[in-house]
Legacy VTK file of the C-alpha trace (Angstrom):
# vtk DataFile Version 3.0
C-alpha trace
ASCII
DATASET POLYDATA
POINTS 469 float
41.978 164.970 47.474
43.306 168.517 47.678
42.059 169.816 51.062
41.271 173.320 49.816
39.340 171.921 46.873
37.408 169.653 49.239
36.423 172.612 51.425
35.208 174.568 48.413
33.221 171.584 47.113
31.536 171.082 50.506
30.688 174.784 50.582
29.155 174.629 47.099
27.104 171.543 48.039
25.782 173.312 51.136
24.772 176.352 49.087
22.918 174.220 46.554
21.184 172.343 49.385
20.050 175.646 50.837
18.844 176.755 47.401
16.850 173.554 46.989
15.323 173.963 50.458
14.408 177.564 49.675
12.153 176.403 46.838
9.767 175.202 49.563
9.619 178.755 50.916
9.294 180.554 47.568
5.523 180.544 47.511
3.621 183.177 45.632
5.067 182.527 42.193
6.751 185.532 40.630
6.884 187.626 43.840
8.014 184.570 45.770
10.916 184.056 43.369
12.046 187.688 43.032
11.020 189.133 46.436
10.797 186.072 48.738
7.083 186.776 49.139
8.053 189.896 51.134
8.915 187.632 54.051
12.442 188.633 55.115
12.990 189.261 58.816
15.581 191.712 60.184
18.403 189.147 60.371
18.010 188.108 56.729
17.695 191.764 55.666
20.936 192.486 57.552
22.845 189.566 56.037
21.497 190.391 52.589
22.783 193.963 52.781
26.062 192.744 54.297
26.390 190.035 51.661
25.756 192.558 48.906
28.357 194.939 50.325
31.096 192.456 51.195
31.897 191.170 47.731
34.885 191.188 45.435
35.587 194.891 45.919
35.446 194.593 49.699
37.873 191.664 49.884
40.124 191.196 46.848
39.712 194.865 45.884
40.554 196.197 49.355
43.577 193.930 49.742
44.661 195.003 46.246
44.460 198.631 47.363
46.172 197.939 50.705
49.165 196.510 48.848
50.144 200.113 48.104
47.746 202.200 50.230
47.961 200.411 53.570
45.142 200.192 56.087
43.451 203.237 54.560
42.054 200.943 51.847
39.682 199.575 54.506
37.718 202.836 54.473
35.932 201.426 51.429
33.907 199.078 53.650
33.446 201.732 56.299
31.888 203.883 53.579
29.576 201.019 52.579
28.582 200.595 56.230
27.778 204.294 56.498
25.672 204.019 53.356
23.670 201.079 54.747
23.004 202.888 58.027
22.027 206.080 56.182
19.616 204.100 53.995
18.181 202.494 57.138
17.324 205.865 58.617
16.290 207.635 55.415
14.691 205.320 52.855
14.454 201.622 53.847
11.148 201.930 55.668
9.678 204.164 52.981
10.794 201.804 50.208
8.913 198.941 51.861
5.792 201.069 52.184
5.713 201.646 48.423
4.609 197.980 47.956
6.499 197.870 44.672
9.113 195.655 43.038
11.616 198.078 41.514
13.022 201.596 41.648
11.966 202.387 38.043
8.393 201.420 38.951
8.480 204.041 41.690
9.693 206.581 39.133
6.751 205.911 36.807
4.180 205.989 39.597
5.241 209.444 40.678
6.794 210.987 37.568
6.236 209.604 34.054
6.872 206.624 31.792
10.003 208.142 30.260
11.500 208.281 33.761
10.877 204.567 34.144
12.429 203.736 30.775
15.651 205.647 31.330
15.663 204.467 34.937
15.741 200.827 33.845
18.541 201.512 31.400
20.790 203.156 33.989
20.057 200.646 36.748
20.885 197.682 34.532
24.210 199.264 33.531
25.128 199.847 37.184
24.246 196.350 38.308
25.963 194.670 35.392
29.207 196.531 36.167
29.095 195.343 39.788
28.177 191.782 38.812
31.025 191.526 36.312
33.510 192.445 39.028
32.373 189.490 41.149
33.519 187.146 38.370
36.905 188.890 38.318
37.328 188.455 42.056
36.076 184.864 41.930
38.573 183.986 39.217
41.424 185.550 41.189
40.469 183.641 44.333
40.104 180.192 42.783
43.180 180.472 40.560
45.311 181.536 43.528
43.784 178.979 45.879
44.130 176.015 43.538
46.408 176.863 40.602
46.694 173.161 39.782
42.940 173.085 39.095
42.029 176.610 37.967
43.370 179.290 35.716
42.056 182.811 36.186
39.573 182.322 33.330
38.352 178.899 34.449
37.990 180.278 37.991
35.744 183.002 36.610
33.715 180.394 34.732
33.200 178.192 37.799
32.261 181.224 39.880
29.704 182.201 37.265
28.202 178.694 37.202
27.731 178.712 40.978
26.258 182.224 41.002
23.827 181.339 38.225
22.865 177.935 39.616
21.914 179.224 43.060
19.948 182.074 41.517
18.047 179.847 39.083
17.152 177.206 41.649
15.959 179.129 44.671
15.429 182.773 43.814
15.426 185.456 46.499
14.814 183.069 49.383
17.928 181.195 48.302
19.836 184.466 48.305
18.571 185.320 51.778
19.261 181.961 53.414
22.581 181.398 51.680
23.718 184.850 52.720
23.377 183.881 56.383
25.859 181.091 55.670
27.983 183.323 53.458
28.384 186.086 56.046
29.387 183.547 58.707
31.873 181.894 56.335
33.240 185.282 55.265
33.994 186.454 58.784
35.280 183.140 60.099
37.486 182.823 57.026
38.943 186.333 56.863
39.389 186.796 60.627
41.124 183.434 61.064
43.118 184.039 57.898
44.228 187.518 58.976
45.408 186.298 62.391
47.314 183.379 60.874
48.818 185.423 58.035
50.160 188.102 60.404
51.523 185.488 62.801
53.066 183.551 59.915
54.815 186.746 58.813
56.399 187.194 62.264
53.833 189.533 63.842
52.925 193.166 63.234
56.334 194.453 64.244
58.174 192.323 61.722
55.638 193.113 58.993
56.006 196.872 59.546
59.784 196.611 59.494
59.708 194.642 56.234
57.471 197.007 54.272
58.924 198.883 51.304
60.046 202.437 51.949
57.183 204.961 52.095
54.512 202.268 52.430
51.802 203.708 54.743
51.334 200.470 56.696
48.736 200.744 59.477
48.202 204.491 59.083
44.498 205.041 58.453
44.967 208.166 56.364
48.487 208.271 54.896
47.830 205.913 51.991
44.991 207.804 50.339
44.149 211.482 49.804
41.370 212.599 52.120
39.394 213.690 49.048
39.282 210.070 47.822
38.157 208.705 51.200
35.435 211.343 51.379
34.444 210.479 47.802
34.007 206.820 48.831
31.634 207.857 51.614
29.678 210.155 49.309
29.401 207.448 46.625
28.254 204.765 49.061
25.811 206.999 50.910
24.465 207.922 47.476
24.080 204.478 45.910
22.380 202.859 48.929
19.482 205.293 48.599
18.502 204.237 45.098
20.243 201.243 43.506
17.867 198.375 42.681
19.891 195.640 44.415
19.752 197.551 47.716
16.154 198.716 47.367
15.002 195.181 46.525
16.164 194.014 49.956
13.842 196.585 51.536
11.023 195.583 49.168
11.389 191.972 50.405
11.213 192.805 54.129
8.145 191.859 56.184
7.405 195.522 56.891
9.001 198.940 57.029
10.346 198.683 60.569
11.963 195.344 59.735
13.663 196.928 56.714
14.979 199.817 58.797
16.353 197.619 61.592
17.888 195.191 59.111
19.726 197.920 57.189
21.201 199.431 60.353
22.289 196.023 61.648
23.725 195.235 58.216
25.851 198.378 58.349
27.356 197.267 61.654
28.195 193.870 60.161
29.845 195.440 57.109
32.115 197.905 58.921
35.106 195.772 60.026
35.496 193.613 56.898
37.565 196.084 54.893
40.131 196.788 57.590
40.545 193.035 58.182
41.070 192.347 54.474
43.496 195.266 54.223
45.847 193.350 56.526
46.381 190.750 53.795
47.514 193.421 51.361
49.898 194.943 53.923
51.472 191.559 54.686
51.760 190.848 50.951
53.544 194.171 50.419
56.083 193.143 53.076
56.620 189.584 51.834
55.971 189.707 48.092
57.067 193.025 46.583
56.422 193.319 42.885
53.457 190.924 42.517
50.184 191.829 40.794
48.251 193.724 43.525
45.007 191.815 42.815
46.753 188.639 44.006
47.897 190.155 47.291
45.298 188.483 49.471
45.309 184.992 47.934
49.123 184.982 47.750
49.508 185.483 51.496
47.065 182.681 52.266
48.889 180.141 50.137
51.635 180.002 52.744
49.195 178.779 55.409
48.348 175.143 56.054
45.770 173.750 53.577
42.885 173.750 56.086
43.396 177.378 57.076
43.966 178.496 53.500
40.915 176.617 52.239
38.667 178.068 54.950
39.892 181.628 54.442
39.672 181.580 50.670
36.245 179.929 50.837
35.215 182.898 52.936
36.482 185.253 50.264
34.706 183.324 47.550
31.545 183.403 49.693
31.723 187.181 49.480
31.452 187.002 45.700
28.581 184.498 45.828
26.604 186.643 48.261
26.953 189.760 46.124
26.417 188.212 42.703
23.201 186.317 43.521
21.434 189.424 44.802
22.586 191.445 41.797
21.423 188.861 39.261
17.963 188.740 40.819
17.810 192.522 40.953
18.654 192.743 37.266
16.098 190.068 36.421
13.443 192.073 38.264
14.262 195.141 36.190
14.081 193.343 32.852
10.929 191.329 33.574
8.910 193.866 35.556
10.043 197.133 34.002
10.575 196.137 30.384
8.894 192.895 29.348
5.819 192.949 31.585
5.360 196.708 31.380
5.831 197.271 27.644
5.704 193.910 25.842
3.150 191.675 27.570
1.269 193.259 30.513
-0.906 190.133 30.877
2.054 187.777 31.184
0.913 184.589 32.990
2.563 183.683 36.303
4.406 180.640 34.949
5.714 182.629 31.999
6.982 185.324 34.365
9.015 182.719 36.216
10.431 181.352 32.946
11.319 184.803 31.626
12.942 185.663 34.971
15.193 182.623 34.803
16.053 183.195 31.137
16.919 186.781 32.000
19.292 185.592 34.710
21.047 183.434 32.100
21.271 186.254 29.575
22.593 188.838 32.024
25.057 186.296 33.405
26.500 185.699 29.943
26.813 189.419 29.218
28.388 190.278 32.576
30.830 187.401 32.194
31.947 188.913 28.897
32.288 192.329 30.575
34.424 190.768 33.316
37.151 189.940 30.824
37.692 193.689 30.331
37.482 194.847 33.957
40.641 196.460 35.322
41.008 197.777 38.877
38.093 196.439 40.896
37.360 199.363 43.214
38.106 202.070 40.644
35.754 200.505 38.087
33.046 199.901 40.682
33.067 203.403 42.122
32.817 205.048 38.717
29.809 202.843 37.911
28.158 203.621 41.238
28.524 207.355 40.607
25.633 206.956 38.165
23.323 206.386 41.137
23.667 210.047 42.130
20.879 211.205 39.823
18.587 208.424 41.077
19.240 209.401 44.675
18.511 213.074 44.031
15.167 212.102 42.473
14.258 209.617 45.245
15.215 211.977 48.067
13.337 214.778 46.328
10.237 212.591 46.109
10.424 211.553 49.761
11.539 214.783 51.432
10.812 217.642 49.000
7.776 216.516 46.970
6.818 220.105 46.223
9.890 220.382 43.992
8.968 217.337 41.895
7.637 217.718 38.369
6.648 215.138 35.762
9.942 215.440 33.932
12.156 215.429 37.038
13.139 211.777 36.826
13.803 211.652 33.086
15.911 214.787 32.780
17.873 214.278 36.001
18.741 210.698 35.059
19.577 211.581 31.458
21.892 214.378 32.559
23.606 211.998 34.993
24.233 209.440 32.259
25.557 212.090 29.847
27.828 213.530 32.530
29.378 210.157 33.370
29.911 209.415 29.659
31.717 212.742 29.283
33.834 211.968 32.346
34.906 208.683 30.796
35.669 209.928 27.295
36.480 213.661 27.616
39.470 214.154 29.941
38.929 217.921 30.088
35.822 217.304 32.213
37.907 215.763 35.009
38.507 218.924 37.002
38.043 217.168 40.370
39.595 214.024 41.880
36.454 211.887 41.559
33.311 212.217 39.389
31.044 212.113 42.463
32.084 215.691 43.307
30.556 216.910 40.050
27.751 214.349 39.812
25.890 215.787 42.803
25.892 219.434 41.634
24.922 218.368 38.095
22.002 216.275 39.395
20.748 218.910 41.854
20.954 221.745 39.323
19.103 219.653 36.723
16.413 218.677 39.246
15.864 222.343 40.204
15.862 223.519 36.578
13.103 221.035 35.768
11.123 222.428 38.707
11.213 225.884 37.132
10.797 224.823 33.496
8.251 221.977 33.653
4.709 223.165 34.495
3.390 219.617 35.060
3.223 218.577 38.735
4.417 215.092 39.670
2.040 212.524 41.170
3.504 212.876 44.651
0.380 211.917 46.532
-0.961 209.022 44.478
0.257 205.434 44.270
-1.237 204.334 40.994
0.273 204.475 37.554
0.822 201.616 35.161
3.179 199.078 36.638
LINES 1 470
469 0 1 2 3 4 5 6 7 8 9 10 11 12 13 14 15 16 17 18 19 20 21 22 23 24 25 26 27 28 29 30 31 32 33 34 35 36 37 38 39 40 41 42 43 44 45 46 47 48 49 50 51 52 53 54 55 56 57 58 59 60 61 62 63 64 65 66 67 68 69 70 71 72 73 74 75 76 77 78 79 80 81 82 83 84 85 86 87 88 89 90 91 92 93 94 95 96 97 98 99 100 101 102 103 104 105 106 107 108 109 110 111 112 113 114 115 116 117 118 119 120 121 122 123 124 125 126 127 128 129 130 131 132 133 134 135 136 137 138 139 140 141 142 143 144 145 146 147 148 149 150 151 152 153 154 155 156 157 158 159 160 161 162 163 164 165 166 167 168 169 170 171 172 173 174 175 176 177 178 179 180 181 182 183 184 185 186 187 188 189 190 191 192 193 194 195 196 197 198 199 200 201 202 203 204 205 206 207 208 209 210 211 212 213 214 215 216 217 218 219 220 221 222 223 224 225 226 227 228 229 230 231 232 233 234 235 236 237 238 239 240 241 242 243 244 245 246 247 248 249 250 251 252 253 254 255 256 257 258 259 260 261 262 263 264 265 266 267 268 269 270 271 272 273 274 275 276 277 278 279 280 281 282 283 284 285 286 287 288 289 290 291 292 293 294 295 296 297 298 299 300 301 302 303 304 305 306 307 308 309 310 311 312 313 314 315 316 317 318 319 320 321 322 323 324 325 326 327 328 329 330 331 332 333 334 335 336 337 338 339 340 341 342 343 344 345 346 347 348 349 350 351 352 353 354 355 356 357 358 359 360 361 362 363 364 365 366 367 368 369 370 371 372 373 374 375 376 377 378 379 380 381 382 383 384 385 386 387 388 389 390 391 392 393 394 395 396 397 398 399 400 401 402 403 404 405 406 407 408 409 410 411 412 413 414 415 416 417 418 419 420 421 422 423 424 425 426 427 428 429 430 431 432 433 434 435 436 437 438 439 440 441 442 443 444 445 446 447 448 449 450 451 452 453 454 455 456 457 458 459 460 461 462 463 464 465 466 467 468
């Protein structure tokens, strides 16, 4: 048997075994499936946030960027780490204290129903964009690892089947337990792979000497404009305050202090991954000029012995699994809790909730797989999608730290303006007067939030905790 294929098969079997075991822990029906019965300790919270962060963009995407941008591409993960730590200090504990299941539910409790409706719409778009990119990365990894077994498209399909299967079987406990394994596999794989790849290329000195002219190499800042690096930090410190997939990890923690500690620890785990993965792209630039940048990381590993290559690429694939499972469950929570249960059938029985949740996972998986066939440029696509979280973050931070400025219409109008702005950015080039949409998204969201304060006479429900939901 192909050694690399054998390693991947063993890894898949272990993940499914963990998912099956997690069914014994998923007590409490609907909340047990989608929130692990609010039983996550700090270690699982940390590996969940790390697993969510270190996905296709943080591995394949970073190495793709490093192929032309050098070590500076690793700032992407550093930005994610900063976002996780910021969320730990600012919102993680407060999110857990809400005793809720979704960000849109928070919006309805404190603002109005229209805020919840538009909130669900935007959150689902964001999460589907991120999920689709995990299929892209998974297809690239498997097709490069085992071209005799997988094409890019069949690699995406197999990745999707694994993501969906783990999610359907074990729910959020499966995500939490499998992410402990995933994070270990990721770091063992990429660290060992990076050391072997550099050594195989003749060491750092030989790699630097072999790079194309003007390649930034190990320079942390030469490969990217400072404005782009800063934009990454702003985007990541924005999205971690409000995106459903991140907030759901806090919702599932045992208590607020556990959520806070887990997020901070998760940030520390995330930090080095990008710079390690950037090394693959730098080596690829030295050894394989002219290849498709997305294949930079897998291409370098193919020259290693089968055991090393299989372990490293399994680690990369683990990154996609860890991210996709959490995203699928987050999206299922939004559809079931914030659409079906809220507006279609409020008295939905427990067993039906579980069924609808699993059917939702299947439906979203199919749609995101279709989206993946059109994704181009992993990090670029992801960061534009995450810019949409700016309006959510302005509303959430306003609710938590400036409740006197909140009015009933704050959520709806701030979110709507954010969606309209991003649509204009995509389709009206004249709007692009800055290097990244995040630099306009924040002023647009803040100005809208303040205008609603002056124009809407209805105070928000900043002190109460009860509204339909």
